[in-house]
C-alpha positions in Angstrom: 85.5 112.5 90.2 89.3 113.0 90.2 91.9 111.6 87.8 94.6 111.0 90.3 95.3 111.2 94.1 98.1 113.0 95.9 99.5 110.1 98.0 101.1 110.1 101.4 102.9 106.8 101.7 103.6 105.0 105.0 106.0 102.0 104.9 109.3 100.8 106.3 110.7 97.3 105.2 111.5 95.8 101.9 108.0 94.4 101.6 106.8 98.1 101.2 109.3 99.0 98.4 107.5 97.5 95.3 104.3 99.4 96.2 106.2 102.6 96.5 108.0 102.1 93.3 104.7 101.3 91.4 103.2 104.4 92.8 106.1 106.5 91.7 105.5 105.2 88.2 101.8 105.7 88.3 99.5 108.7 87.7 99.2 109.2 91.5 102.0 111.5 92.7 103.7 110.6 96.0 103.9 113.9 97.9 105.6 112.4 101.0 106.8 109.3 102.7 106.5 108.4 106.4 108.9 105.7 107.6 110.3 104.5 110.9 113.4 106.3 112.3 116.8 105.0 111.2 117.8 102.1 113.5 120.7 99.8 114.0 120.4 96.8 111.6 122.4 93.8 110.7 125.2 91.9 112.4 127.2 95.1 112.9 124.2 97.0 114.2 125.1 100.0 112.1 122.4 102.7 112.0 120.9 102.6 108.6 117.9 104.0 106.7 114.8 101.8 106.0 114.5 100.4 102.5 111.5 102.7 101.9 113.5 105.8 102.9 116.3 104.8 100.5 113.9 104.6 97.6 112.0 107.8 98.5 115.2 109.9 98.8 116.5 108.5 95.5 113.3 109.9 93.9 113.4 113.2 95.7 110.3 112.5 97.8 110.1 114.3 101.2 110.6 111.8 104.0 109.2 112.2 107.5 110.4 109.9 110.4 108.4 110.8 113.5 108.9 109.2 116.9 105.5 110.3 118.0 102.6 110.1 115.5 100.4 112.5 117.6 103.1 115.2 117.6 101.6 118.5 116.4 104.6 119.4 114.3 104.5 116.1 112.5 100.7 116.3 111.8 101.2 119.9 110.5 103.9 118.6 108.1 101.5 116.0 106.7 98.7 118.6 106.5 101.1 120.9 104.6 101.7 118.3 102.0 98.0 118.2 101.3 97.5 114.4 100.6 94.3 113.2 99.1 94.8 109.7 100.3 97.2 107.7 102.5 98.6 104.4 101.6 100.0 102.1 104.3 102.2 99.0 103.6 104.0 97.4 106.6 104.7 100.8 108.3 105.0 99.1 111.7 102.9 101.3 113.9 99.2 101.9 114.6 98.1 105.2 113.2 96.1 107.5 115.5 92.7 108.9 114.4 94.1 112.4 114.1 96.4 111.1 111.4 93.8 109.0 109.7 91.5 112.0 109.4 94.0 114.2 107.5 93.7 112.8 103.9 90.4 113.8 102.3 89.9 110.2 101.0 91.2 108.5 104.1 93.8 105.7 104.1 94.1 102.3 102.6 96.4 99.4 103.6 98.3 96.8 101.6 98.0 93.7 103.9 99.7 90.4 103.0 96.9 88.0 103.7 93.4 87.2 102.5 91.5 89.0 105.3 89.9 88.3 107.6 92.4 85.5 107.9 95.7 86.5 109.5 95.2 90.0 110.8 98.3 91.2 112.6 102.1 91.3 112.5 103.2 88.1 110.8 100.6 87.0 108.2 103.0 85.5 105.7 104.8 83.3 108.3 101.6 82.2 110.0 100.1 81.1 106.7 103.1 78.9 106.0 103.3 77.5 109.5 99.5 76.7 109.5 99.8 74.8 106.2 97.6 77.2 104.1 97.7 76.4 100.4 96.7 79.8 99.3 97.4 83.3 100.7 97.2 86.7 99.0 96.9 90.5 99.5 94.0 92.5 100.6 93.6 96.3 100.1 91.5 97.5 103.0 90.3 100.7 104.6 92.5 101.7 107.6 90.6 102.0 110.9 91.7 102.2 114.5 91.1 98.5 115.1 93.9 96.2 114.0 93.5 95.2 110.3 89.7 95.3 110.7 88.6 97.8 108.0 86.4 97.0 105.1 88.0 95.4 102.0 88.3 97.1 98.7 90.1 94.4 96.7 91.9 91.0 97.1 94.1 88.9 95.0 95.3 85.3 95.7 98.8 83.8 95.7 99.3 80.0 96.0 101.6 78.5 98.6 103.5 75.6 97.3 105.2 72.8 99.3 108.6 74.4 98.5 107.7 77.9 99.5 109.1 79.6 102.6 107.9 82.7 104.2 110.9 84.4 102.8 110.3 83.2 99.2 106.6 84.2 99.5 107.2 87.8 100.6 108.5 89.2 97.3 105.6 87.5 95.4 103.1 89.1 97.8 104.8 92.4 97.6 104.7 92.5 93.9 101.0 91.4 93.8 100.2 94.0 96.4 101.9 96.7 94.4 99.8 96.0 91.3 96.6 95.6 93.3 97.1 98.9 95.2 97.6 101.0 92.1 94.7 99.4 90.3 92.5 100.1 93.4 93.6 103.8 93.5 92.7 104.0 89.8 89.2 102.7 90.6 88.8 105.0 93.6 89.8 108.0 91.5 87.2 107.1 88.9 84.3 106.8 91.3 83.0 105.0 94.4 84.3 101.5 95.1 82.3 98.9 97.1 83.9 98.3 100.5 83.1 94.8 101.9 83.0 94.4 105.7 85.1 91.6 107.1 83.4 88.6 108.5 84.3 88.7 112.2 83.4 85.1 112.6 86.3 84.1 110.3 89.0 86.3 111.9 92.4 84.7 112.8 95.4 86.6 114.2 99.0 86.4 113.0 100.9 86.9 116.3 104.4 88.4 116.2 107.0 85.7 115.9 109.0 84.8 119.1 112.5 83.5 119.4 111.1 80.6 121.5 109.5 79.2 118.3 112.9 78.3 117.0 112.8 75.1 119.1 112.0 72.0 117.0 110.0 69.4 118.9 110.6 66.2 117.0 107.6 64.4 118.6 105.4 66.5 116.3 104.5 65.3 112.9 106.8 65.5 109.9 104.3 67.9 108.1 104.2 70.3 111.1 108.0 70.4 111.4 108.5 71.0 107.7 106.0 73.9 108.0 107.9 75.3 111.0 111.2 75.2 109.1 109.7 76.9 106.1 107.7 79.5 108.1 110.3 80.9 110.4 112.4 82.6 107.8 114.3 84.8 107.8 113.9 85.1 111.6 114.0 83.4 114.1 114.7 80.2 112.1 114.3 76.6 113.2 117.4 75.9 115.2 118.8 72.5 116.4 121.9 71.0 117.9 123.5 68.1 116.1 126.3 66.7 118.2 128.0 69.8 119.6 127.0 72.0 116.6 124.1 74.4 116.5 122.6 74.8 113.0 119.6 76.5 111.6 117.4 74.5 109.2 116.6 76.4 106.0 115.1 74.0 103.5 113.2 70.7 104.1 110.7 68.3 102.7 108.6 65.4 104.0 109.8 62.1 102.6 108.1 58.7 102.5 109.7 56.3 104.9 109.0 53.1 106.9 111.5 54.1 109.6 110.3 53.7 113.1 113.2 55.4 114.9 112.8 57.5 118.0 111.7 61.1 117.0 114.8 63.3 116.6 117.0 60.5 115.5 119.1 60.9 112.3 118.4 57.8 110.1 120.5 58.8 107.1 123.4 61.3 106.7 125.1 60.8 103.4 125.4 62.8 100.1 122.4 65.1 99.8 120.5 63.3 102.5 120.0 64.4 106.1 116.9 62.5 107.2 115.5 62.9 110.7 112.7 60.9 112.3 109.6 62.5 113.6 106.5 61.1 115.4 105.0 59.9 112.1 107.6 60.0 109.4 110.8 61.6 108.2 111.9 65.2 107.4 114.7 65.6 104.9 116.9 68.6 105.5 118.3 69.9 102.2 119.9 73.3 103.3 121.1 74.5 106.6 123.2 77.3 108.2 125.8 76.4 110.8 126.2 79.0 113.5 128.3 81.9 112.4 128.6 80.6 108.8 126.8 81.0 105.5 123.9 78.9 104.4 125.0 75.7 102.5 123.6 72.6 101.0 123.5 69.6 103.3 126.1 67.8 101.1 128.7 70.5 101.7 128.1 70.4 105.5 128.3 66.6 105.7 131.6 66.7 103.8 133.1 68.6 106.7 131.1 67.3 109.6 130.6 63.5 109.4 127.4 62.5 111.2 126.6 59.0 112.2 123.1 57.6 111.8 121.6 57.1 115.2 122.7 60.6 116.4 119.9 62.3 118.2 119.1 65.9 117.3 118.3 68.2 120.2 
């Protein structure tokens, strides 16, 4: 029995920051952080550090940024830090067995879904797009197969009709941070039951593609609303209204007796931008014109008068 673990942390984006911060305030010392190499980011494509690196350096934690995870010098650096356990949260690369074998207590992963549903790269987005009403976080043992290890703990987070993938992410990150530290406390106190995943229930969260931005208005209002909410912050649902390209950011399904051709704007006034679908109407409440900031529909319509009957492409 041990009272705490020396932790090697693997993470890169903002999702991984709350777990790192919770670990830094816990009884489990973080002896090192592994994150992706600095890369061009943002509109200006300036080379910047990952969010996880910024936090690690602010706390004086050694940071490793290997380009090759099988590199002998990198593996030696991890070995020299003598971690008891590895914690992975959205690191972004598959870990080789040589690395998994280094910590005496193996590695665990903070995954943003209720496994075995939504293994893979985009679990939050796919849950919204699919219309799931609940998602959550699973702490699982890391194995070579993608997100296939046995589960140590799970916690649920509801998905409301107003949630987007972007609004869900910080909720899941916070829930995952709490669950991870609680799980490490349990592991340090003694054995924890590890539950195998039911392979018959597996679904995969494929990486998002830019082609998914296209809105097909002959689909149902519910499906289109989910698409708009699930493709955030990238690639976004993008349409052309008149000669203007806009990204759709907030939406809702509204009751309507309209029978217009799918893709037709049936109301464009005040706060209302209503577009017909195959079986109803989607109301757009926030959008982002190309090259401009996000704005409420009312602000956009004040500067861009739209006539009902206009067809959205």
